N, C-alpha and C positions, 0 to 999 in steps of 0.2 A: 255771616249768613251764607249758607250753601246755595249752589244753583237750584236745587230742587225747592228750597224755601223761599227763594226770592220771587216777590210778586212781579207781574208784567207791569209796564209803565207807559202811560200814554202822554205824549208831550206835543205841544203846538209851538213852532218856532216862528217868530216875527222876523222876517228877513230885512236887512238893511239895503238901501240902494248900492248897486255895484259890488255886491257880495261876490267873493270868489268861490268857486267850487273846491271841494276837497278839504274844507277847513271846519269851522265850528259846527255847522249843521251836519256835515258828514260825520263827524265824531260822535255827535249825539245820536245820529241813526245807527251808528255801528254798536252802541251799547247793547249788551245782551238783554233779551227779553224786553225790548223797547219798541214801541211803535211811534214814529214821528211823522207829523205833517207840517207844512210850512206855508206861511202867507207870503206872498210876494207879487210884484207886478209880472215877472216872468221867472221861470225856473232857473235854478243855478246850474243844473246838469247833475246835481246830487240825486242819489236814488230814493227820492221821497215824493209822495203826492203833494202837489201844490194847490193852495187855494188862491185863486187869482183876485187881487185887490190892487187899485191904482194908488200911486203915491200923489199927494200934493207936494209939489216942490217949487220952492221960491227962487232958488239959484243953484247952479251946478258948481259953485265955487269949492265946496267941500264934498267928500265922498265918505262912504260908510258911516262910521259913528258920528262924524261931524256934519252929516249932510242936513241941511235945513229942509227936512222932508218927513212926511208923516203919511200914514195910511188913511185913505177914505173907505168908508164902508166897513170898518171893523164891527160895528154893531149889528151888522146883518150876518155875521158868521155863526152858524149853528152846526157844529161838528156832528158827524154821524155816530159818534160814540163819545163816551164820557172823557174829558180831558183832565188829567191830573195836574199837569204843569203847563204854564206859559212861560217861554223863555225867549231871551233876545241877547244882543251883544251890546256891552258897554253901558255904564251907569247914566250917562247924560244924553245918549241917543234919543231924539224925539220919538222914535219908534218904541224905545224902552219905556218912555213916558206914557205911551199908550197901553203898555202891557199890563200895568196894575189894575186899571178899571176893567180890562177885558178879562183878566183872571178872576177877578171878583165876581163878574157877571157869570162866568162859566162854572164857578165854584172850584176853581183851580188854585194852585199855588204858584208863586212867581219864582223864577230863576234868572240870574243874570250872569253871563260869562264876561269877564274883563280882563284886558291886557293892561289897563291903566296903571301908569307909574308915577303920575305927578299930581298930587292933591291940590297943587296951586295952578292947574291948567286954567288959562284965561277963559276957556269956553265955559267953565263951571260959574263964571260971574255973569254971563250973558242971559237975560231973562228966560228965553224958551228952554235953554239947556239947564239952567238952574232949576227950573220947575221939574223938568224930568228927572234931574238928580234928586230932588226932594222926594218925589214919588218912589224912587228906587230904594230909599231907606228901609222900606217895609218888606223888601224882598225876603222870601224864606231861605234863599241860598244864592250866595254869590260865589261862583267858581272863579278863583283866581289862576290865571293860566301861567303866571310867573310869580315868584317869590315876591318881588317887588310890589306886585298888585295888592298882596294882603297888607303890607305896610301902608300902602296907598289908601286902602279902604278904612284901615283902623284910624289913619290921620283924619279921615272925612268923618268919623264917628260911628262906623259900623260896629256891631258886636262881634266879638271873636267867634261866637257860635254861629254866626250867620256865614262864616267864611270857610272855604275849602281850597287848599292850594292842590291843583292837579295840573302838572306840567304837560305841554302839548305832545301829542302822540306823532311819531315819525313812522312812516311805512318803510321798514328795513328791506322788504322785498323789492319795492320800486326803487329806492335809493340804496344801491349796494355798489361795491367797488368792482372795477375790472379785475381779471385774473391776476394781473401784475400792475404795479405802479406805473403810471404814465412816465416815460422817460423824457420826452420832448418838453421843453420849457415853454408850456402854454398856459396862459392865465386867462381867467374868465370873469366877466362882469355880467351877472345875471340879476336884473333888477329893474324897476321903473327908471327911465331916463330922465331923472329930475335932480335939481341941485341938493335936495335933502338926502339923496341916496348917494350923491358924490361922484357921478360919472364925470363930471368936469374935473375934479380933483385927480381921478384915476388917469384920465387922458393927459393932464399936465405932468404927472409923475412918470408917464410911459417912456418919453425920450430918455430920462435918467435911468430907467431899467434897461433899456436896449443898449445904452452906452456900456453898461456893466455885463449884460448878457446878449450879445448882438444877435443870437439866433432866436430870441424870445418872441412869442406871438401872443396877441391880446385878441380874444373873441368877446363881442359885446351882444348880449340878447335882451330885449325888452322894448317897450315903447314909452314914450313920454315927450315932455316939452323940449328936451334937449336932444331929440332924435337928429335934427339938423346939424348940431355940433358933431354928433358921432359920425354921421355920414361924411362930413367935411374932412375930419381927421382921418377916417379910413380911406378917402380917396387920396389924401396926400401922403399916407404911411402905408406901405404894403404889409407892415407886420400887424396892422389892425384890421380886424373882419367884423362887420356888422351883420348879424343873423336875423335881426327883427324879433318879433314876438314868438315865443315857442309855448306849445302846450306842455302840461306837467310831464308826460312821458318823454317829450323832446328835451326837457330840462334835465331829466334823470339821465337820459342818453348822453347829452353833452358833458355833464359832470363826469362821466367815465372815460372822457378823452382829454381831460385837462389836468394840470399839475398843481394849479393854485387857484383858489377863489378869492376875488378882491372886490371890496366896496369901500366907500369912504363917507359914511353918513355924518350929517351934522344937524343940530337942532334948529327948529324953527320956533316961532313965538307959541305955537299951540301943539308942538310935537317934538318928542325926543324918542329915539329908538327904544322900543320896549323889549324886544327879543330878536326877532330875525329868524324865521323858519328856514330860510335860504342857508343860513350858516350850518345848522345841525343836518340839513339834507346834504350839504357839500361834505361835511365830515363824515356822515354815514356812507358817503361814496368813497371815502379814503383820501379826500382832498383837503389839504390844510387851508385855512382861512387867514387872510390879512384883512383887517378893517380898522376904522378909526373908533377911538373910545367915544361912545355916544349913548346917553341915557343909561339903560340897564342892559345893554347887549353883552355884558359880561356873563349873563346867565346862559347865553347860547354859545359864546365864543370860548370855549373851553380848551385849555392846554392839551396838546402842543400847538394849536392855533394861537394867533396873537392879535392884540389890539395895540395900535400905535396912535400918537398925537395926530390931530388934524392939520397935517403938514405935508406939502407935496413931497419933500425929501424923506420924511419918515415913511410915507406910504411906499415910495420906491425902494427904500432900504428894506422894508418888510417883505416886499415882493421878491427882491433879489435874494434875500435871506433863504427863501425856499427854492425859487427857481434856479438859482446858481448852484444848488447843492443837491444833486440827484441822490447821493447816498443818504442824505438827512431825510428826504422824502421817503425813501425805501425803509429807514429805520422806523418811522412813525406811522407807517401805512396802516397797521393792524390797531395801533392804539387810537387813531383818530376815530375809527368806527366804533370801538369798544366803549369810549366814553359817552357816545350817543346811545348806544344799546342799553347801558346801565341806567340812564335817566329818562329816556324818552321812547323806548320801544313800544310800538303801537298797541299790541294786545294788552300789556301790562297797564299802560295809561288809559286805554278805553275801559278796562275793567275799573281802575280808580276812579274814573268819571261817574261811572254807574254807582259806585260805592258812595261817592258824595251825595248823590241824590238819595240813596237808601238811608243815608245817616242823618239827613238834614232834619233839624227839630221842627216841630210845628211852631207857628208864629206865637202861640200862647205860652210856649215854654221859655220865651226870653224874659 
């Protein structure tokens, strides 16, 4: 379908609690010939009009898709124009459970974007999430943001024609390399400061790294429950620097000043790493990644970056592999970015996302 033949598309997005800017909503809003509005308690900072509705929330234990939270007052939403799609994130989110009746009332179709990679996720067995998952089965389109999500959906019983794989877009202008590879042996951990992201493992591995590369430095950016541990280690070790939380542009700038990106995720009862946008953003910036084997992060951690076992010595060895060899880093500098451009370049992936909506069959076609 040519640009001149493509019809405009009107979409209403139901925002999850604690949604981060610049992600799924921003990608939808960037689709060509598309008008997007969003429902939320507060705006995310993405360039779309927001319809304010409060959440009813019983606990803050889980965030985003796992949040025990749903909208109040959706039945009062009367958009000022016809809505063709109602969309939301993740199959079992309670907000997604609300999308089905809202779409029916508005005469719209339902789309769900998902990173899900585990059809045996325990959340799927808990009554409110199970009900939301059951409602999701009738979605007209499920956009799988990783290859593993398609397998996950098929295992759950979705029809192949409901599913479209569209890999996540990466902004190559925002995340770009410096003019030359960074020579100084600086590693960066940029992620939530939580056990599932492995900052504790990285900190435990760091003395092994500095024993091999004495001039090595580690910069840590983020917030989370292990912030106290990071501050403690940084106070005791001058080779560790804690930067706190950074905005998106700050992350991009930091990546252009480091030689290696390192994390060490490990699964929890309800989560294993699905992808990791930070990995491809680092590689787009010419920075090799060292991380642990977790979930389906192999889809993001592409060679010449490496995944290692969840072991302090293996993590240290992986970091030393790159930090201790500036010639190796120079030799892979261009390749790191190219593998990301080939699969995740923003313009091509935004176009693919719009094409998925255009190609979605009507519900009655199944």
